[in-house]
Every structure is written in C-alpha cells, then in structure tokens.
GUZAFI-615870 format. One line per field, with one value per residue (C-alpha): residue number from 1; residue in three letters; x, z, y. Coordinates in pm, whole numbers, plus 50000, padded with zeros to 5 digits. Example, Ala and Ser with C-alpha at 12.3 -4.5 7.8 and 13.67 -1.06 7.14 Angstrom:
BEGIN
pos <- [1 2]
code <- [ALA SER]
x <- [51230 51367]
z <- [50780 50714]
y <- [49550 49894]
END
This chain:
BEGIN
pos <- [1 2 3 4 5 6 7 8 9 10 11 12 13 14 15 16 17 18 19 20 21 22 23 24 25 26 27 28 29 30 31 32 33 34 35 36 37 38 39 40 41 42 43 44 45 46 47 48 49 50 51 52 53 54 55 56 57 58 59 60 61 62 63 64 65 66 67 68 69 70 71 72 73 74 75 76 77 78 79 80 81 82 83 84 85 86 87 88 89 90 91 92 93 94 95 96 97 98 99 100 101 102 103 104 105 106 107 108 109 110 111 112 113 114 115 116 117 118 119 120 121 122 123 124 125 126 127 128 129 130 131 132 133 134 135 136 137 138 139 140 141 142 143 144 145 146 147 148 149 150 151 152 153 154 155 156 157 158 159 160 161 162 163 164 165 166 167 168 169 170 171 172 173]
code <- [MET SER ASP ASP VAL LEU PRO ASP VAL LEU THR ALA GLY LEU HIS VAL VAL PHE CYS GLY THR GLN ALA GLY ALA VAL SER ALA ARG LEU GLY ALA TYR TYR ALA GLY PRO GLY ASN LYS PHE TRP LYS THR LEU PHE ASP THR GLY LEU ILE PRO GLU PRO LEU GLY PRO MET ASP PHE ARG GLU LEU PRO ARG TYR GLY ILE GLY PHE THR ASP VAL ALA LYS ARG THR SER GLY PRO ASP ALA ALA LEU ILE ARG HIS HIS VAL ASP ILE ALA GLY PHE LEU ALA LYS ILE ARG GLU HIS ALA PRO ALA ILE VAL ALA PHE ASN GLY LYS ARG ALA ALA GLN ALA VAL LEU GLY GLU GLU ARG GLY LEU THR LEU ALA TYR GLY LEU GLN PRO SER LEU LEU VAL GLY SER ARG VAL PHE ILE LEU PRO SER THR SER GLY ALA ALA SER GLY TYR TRP SER ILE GLU PRO TRP HIS GLU LEU ALA ILE LEU VAL LYS GLU THR SER LEU LYS ARG]
x <- [51062 50792 50422 50350 50120 50325 50680 50740 50934 51108 51451 51594 51549 51215 51008 50676 50558 50216 50020 49709 49496 49579 49657 49354 49276 49439 49744 49785 49753 50004 50235 50228 50088 49769 49728 49348 49216 49006 49275 49386 49710 49970 49797 49756 50127 50215 49932 50027 50399 50498 50679 50821 50722 50422 50477 50254 50205 50492 50731 50664 51018 51151 50976 51249 51452 51175 51171 50857 50797 50510 50359 50015 49867 49762 50050 49934 49583 49432 49094 48849 48868 48527 48686 48953 48905 49085 49318 49453 49603 49951 49975 50286 50466 50360 50479 50812 50873 50791 51013 51301 51287 51177 51007 50931 50562 50332 50048 49746 49575 49224 49063 49025 49404 49439 49152 49315 49630 49519 49155 49002 49118 49098 48753 48878 48695 48963 48975 49170 49495 49789 49720 49814 50016 50327 50335 50660 50838 50679 50421 50085 49870 49532 49427 49109 49153 49254 49061 48789 48562 48596 48542 48241 48482 48749 48911 49254 49291 49438 49683 49794 49839 50051 50266 50338 50427 50652 50832 50884 51001 51244 51411 51476 51621]
z <- [49507 49643 49603 49625 49354 49331 49460 49747 49655 49984 50074 50368 50374 50192 50262 50213 50154 49994 50124 49962 50055 49773 49404 49189 48904 48634 48852 48915 48545 48441 48741 48825 49108 49055 48694 48670 48402 48651 48917 48988 49171 48911 48804 49170 49246 48970 49033 49401 49330 49493 49168 48928 48606 48486 48535 48500 48649 48461 48616 48976 49027 48958 49255 49519 49343 49458 49810 49744 49805 49783 49964 50038 50352 50158 49928 49803 49684 49427 49333 49468 49832 49888 49826 50094 50401 50733 50681 50360 50563 50706 50973 51138 50803 50711 51044 51014 50671 50799 51103 50887 50622 50855 50609 50746 50656 50586 50367 50342 50004 50137 50473 50410 50416 50724 50897 50836 51018 51263 51343 51338 51680 51840 51704 51586 51354 51116 50959 50657 50722 50958 51247 51608 51670 51510 51355 51450 51436 51114 51089 50954 50695 50566 50217 50013 49783 49427 49303 49050 49261 49550 49344 49557 49848 49642 49750 49645 49950 50186 49906 49893 50272 50239 49970 50204 50487 50260 50143 50505 50604 50314 50416 50764 50655]
y <- [47973 48200 48133 48507 48641 48963 49007 49245 49557 49626 49758 49947 50323 50355 50665 50486 50130 50097 49803 49662 49365 49124 49147 49215 48977 49193 49261 48888 48809 49079 49034 49406 49617 49821 49713 49711 49947 50145 50174 50531 50439 50533 50855 50952 50897 51141 51390 51423 51459 51130 51051 51311 51137 50937 50564 50260 49915 49752 50009 49898 49767 50119 50280 50228 50500 50736 50590 50383 50012 49762 49469 49321 49170 48857 48763 48423 48504 48736 48873 49127 49235 49078 48737 48788 48573 48591 48295 48453 48738 48687 48957 48810 48789 49141 49284 49097 49254 49604 49553 49427 49700 49984 50222 50566 50525 50232 50356 50128 50166 50125 50062 49689 49633 49854 49680 49342 49453 49721 49697 49354 49240 49585 49669 50006 50240 50357 50702 50816 50998 50969 50732 50811 50494 50350 50003 49827 50163 50301 50575 50459 50632 50508 50613 50581 50284 50361 50058 50128 49907 50155 50472 50570 50634 50807 51133 51250 51479 51213 51127 51491 51481 51168 51332 51625 51386 51180 51493 51607 51259 51228 51554 51415 51078]
END
C-alpha cells in the first residue's frame, strides 16, 4: 500500500504530465488534485482548450483520455508550499516515474515545483514557458501556479502557450 497523499495518474503515451509540489490541504482531505476552492486549475484546463469539457477535481482519473497525467514532487506530504522542506521532495523517484512513462511534456504548475527538481542544485533562475533542456527525455514547461495563494503571480498566457505546444505534440505522436 502506498503512503502517497494523492495517487499518480501516469501511463505511457501522455501528452503532458502536470507536476505540483505537494497536495494542498483540501486536495489531501478530498483525495483529488487541485481541489482547493480558489484553485484555477480545472477552469484553466477548459479555458485553454487542454480539455474539451468542463471537469472538476473529482474527475482527475479521467484525464488520461485527454493525454493528461498528474504527479507531485513530494508525494507523502500535504499543505501549503511554504511548509515544504527539502527532505519531503523525492527527486530520484520523480525522475524515475518520468523516465518510465515518458510523457511528451512535463508541466510544472508553479515555479516552486520546478525549482525543487530543476533549479536548487544548479542555482538557476527559472522563467515561465518552455525550457531549453529536456528532463529525462521529456520537454519541460513551467507555468504560473493555479493556486489561490499564488494569485499575485497569475497569468493565463503561459497556459495558452502550453495548450498550443500540447496540441502540436499530440499531432506528432
């Protein structure tokens, strides 16, 4: 039995895997991704055309039919990003999952998740958008967090850019 707060939603052939830091408190309580009342994730998926119909947190297991999967860099903890500490993050485990399932794109929902995997050791300043390097064979995209707590940094434009890239990628697969 897994001690993960939320189950991964990963299969071979996904167009994009969304990666957060850790489950928020509401998501952990409900057992569903991006379930907080102020989280813009589900509305953004629909508004950008990443999914053709409005869905909500309890529908997260349905997303592979649209080429979308989920994971987090810290699977066994929950709460606000500010509570995340280095030993909660399992970079090796995360990279192994990405290598095994080989999504076309890994999309970090927020810079904090991306920083945990990409930037901490390298001292990189990360920008939103498509990144120049691959991550174990997958393209990397960094998005403004959909969390209500990060609304001061919100912009839907990088999400639109991701939707275009996903559409292009899905045509090639």
